[in-house]
C-alpha positions in Angstrom: 45.4 -18.9 -3.1 44.3 -16.7 -6.1 44.8 -13.4 -6.9 42.8 -10.7 -8.8 44.4 -9.1 -11.8 43.6 -5.5 -12.3 41.7 -6.8 -15.5 39.4 -8.6 -13.3 38.2 -5.9 -11.3 37.7 -3.7 -14.3 35.2 -6.6 -15.9 33.4 -6.8 -12.4 33.0 -3.0 -12.1 30.9 -2.5 -15.4 28.4 -5.0 -14.6 27.8 -3.5 -11.2 27.4 -0.1 -13.2 25.3 -1.9 -15.7 23.0 -3.4 -12.7 23.0 0.0 -10.9 21.8 1.7 -14.6 19.1 -1.1 -14.9 17.8 -0.5 -11.3 17.7 3.2 -12.1 15.8 2.5 -15.2 13.5 0.4 -13.1 12.7 2.8 -10.5 12.2 5.4 -13.0 9.4 3.3 -14.9 7.7 2.4 -11.6 7.7 6.0 -10.9 6.1 6.8 -14.6 3.5 4.3 -13.7 2.5 5.6 -10.5 2.6 9.2 -11.2 0.3 7.8 -14.3 -2.0 6.4 -12.0 -2.1 9.1 -9.6 -3.0 11.6 -12.3 -5.8 9.2 -13.9 -7.2 8.8 -10.0 -6.8 12.4 -9.0 -10.5 13.5 -9.8 -11.5 10.7 -7.4 -9.5 11.9 -4.6 -10.3 15.7 -5.0 -13.9 14.6 -4.5 -13.2 12.7 -1.2 -14.6 15.0 1.5 -12.4 13.9 4.1 -9.5 15.9 5.7 -6.4 14.2 5.7 -6.3 13.5 9.2 -9.6 11.7 8.8 -8.5 9.9 6.0 -5.5 8.5 7.7 -7.4 7.4 10.6 -9.9 5.8 8.2 -7.1 4.0 6.7 -5.3 2.9 10.1 -8.4 1.7 11.5 -9.4 -0.2 8.5 -6.1 -1.8 8.5 -6.2 -2.6 12.1 -9.7 -3.6 12.6 -10.4 -3.6 16.5 -7.8 -1.0 17.4 -8.8 1.2 20.4 -8.8 5.0 20.2 -6.0 5.3 22.4 -3.7 2.7 20.0 -5.2 4.9 17.2 -3.8 8.0 18.5 -0.4 6.3 18.9 -0.4 5.2 15.4 -1.0 8.6 14.1 1.3 10.1 16.4 -1.7 12.3 18.2 -3.1 12.6 21.5 -6.0 10.6 22.6 -8.5 13.4 22.7 -7.5 14.4 19.2 -7.9 10.7 18.1 -11.3 10.9 19.7 -12.2 13.8 17.8 -11.5 12.2 14.6 -13.5 9.2 15.4 -16.4 10.8 16.4 -16.2 12.6 13.0 -15.8 9.4 11.1 -18.6 7.6 13.2 -20.9 10.7 12.3 -20.3 10.1 8.2 -20.6 6.1 9.1 -17.0 5.4 8.2 -16.1 4.1 11.4 -18.1 1.9 14.0 -17.4 1.5 17.7 -17.9 -1.6 19.9 -17.3 -2.7 23.4 -14.3 -4.7 24.0 -16.2 -8.1 25.2 -13.2 -8.7 27.6 -13.1 -5.0 29.1 -16.5 -3.2 28.6 -14.8 0.1 29.3 -12.5 -0.2 26.2 -14.0 0.9 23.1 -12.7 -1.2 19.8 -13.1 0.5 16.4 -13.5 -0.9 13.0 -14.2 0.4 9.5 -18.2 0.2 8.7 -19.1 -1.4 5.3 -19.5 2.6 4.0 -16.0 3.3 5.0 -14.7 0.1 3.5 -16.5 0.9 0.2 -15.2 4.1 -0.1 -11.6 2.8 0.3 -12.4 0.1 -2.3 -13.3 2.8 -4.4 -10.5 4.8 -4.2 -8.3 1.8 -4.7 -10.6 0.4 -7.4 -9.7 3.0 -10.0 -6.1 2.2 -10.1 -6.7 -1.6 -10.2 -9.0 -1.0 -13.1 -6.7 1.0 -15.1 -3.7 -1.6 -14.4 -6.1 -4.4 -15.9 -6.8 -2.3 -18.9 -2.9 -1.3 -19.3 -1.7 -4.9 -18.7 -4.6 -6.3 -21.3 -2.1 -4.3 -24.2 1.1 -6.3 -23.3 2.1 -9.4 -25.0 1.9 -12.7 -23.1 5.9 -12.7 -22.7 5.8 -9.0 -21.3 3.0 -10.2 -18.8 5.5 -13.1 -17.7 8.7 -11.0 -17.5 6.6 -8.4 -15.5 5.0 -11.0 -13.2 8.4 -12.3 -12.5 10.1 -9.2 -11.8 7.3 -8.1 -9.5 7.1 -11.2 -7.7 10.8 -10.8 -7.1 10.5 -7.4 -5.7 7.8 -8.7 -3.4 10.0 -11.1 -2.2 12.6 -8.5 -1.5 10.1 -6.3 0.4 8.8 -9.1 2.5 11.3 -11.7 2.6 9.6 -13.1 5.5 6.3 -14.1 3.7 6.1 -16.7 0.9 5.2 -15.3 -2.3 1.8 -17.0 -2.6 1.0 -15.7 1.0 2.1 -11.9 -0.4 -0.2 -12.5 -3.6 -3.0 -13.3 -0.9 -2.3 -10.4 1.0 -2.2 -7.8 -1.8 -5.4 -9.2 -3.3 -7.4 -8.6 0.1 -6.0 -5.4 0.3 -6.8 -4.5 -3.4 -10.2 -5.9 -4.0 
């Protein structure tokens, strides 16, 4: 049986503290990047002529192509009649389309139209382009270190998905 001395405990505590401080620094740096992207992309968002409820509905429909009005309402935490009104507004603007469910003609399925997808792509593209410009200014070693760190963070967020699949999922949602 081995026992730890008091000096062993003090040597492990600073490394734990050091890790916590490094983690805080990473969080601060990520927040700075996020805030900078937000500031640069703000004019595009301010020109957006959708209410927050409409925007959330469009995002939910795009993420879950084939969702029903009832399912949309549940996802947004609103009643079916409120969801139906949101859908109608989005259909009038050509952001969302409706189709009949082939398995049940009474059921209506929703999908983002090409116009809706283009709008969301435009909102995402600005951030993506700025990130590419920032990355272009980094040294190769910094790119490699950032890539390794972000890949590790991605694995921590989605442990059930292999890194390559995470890359493909992220790519499909941001292009």
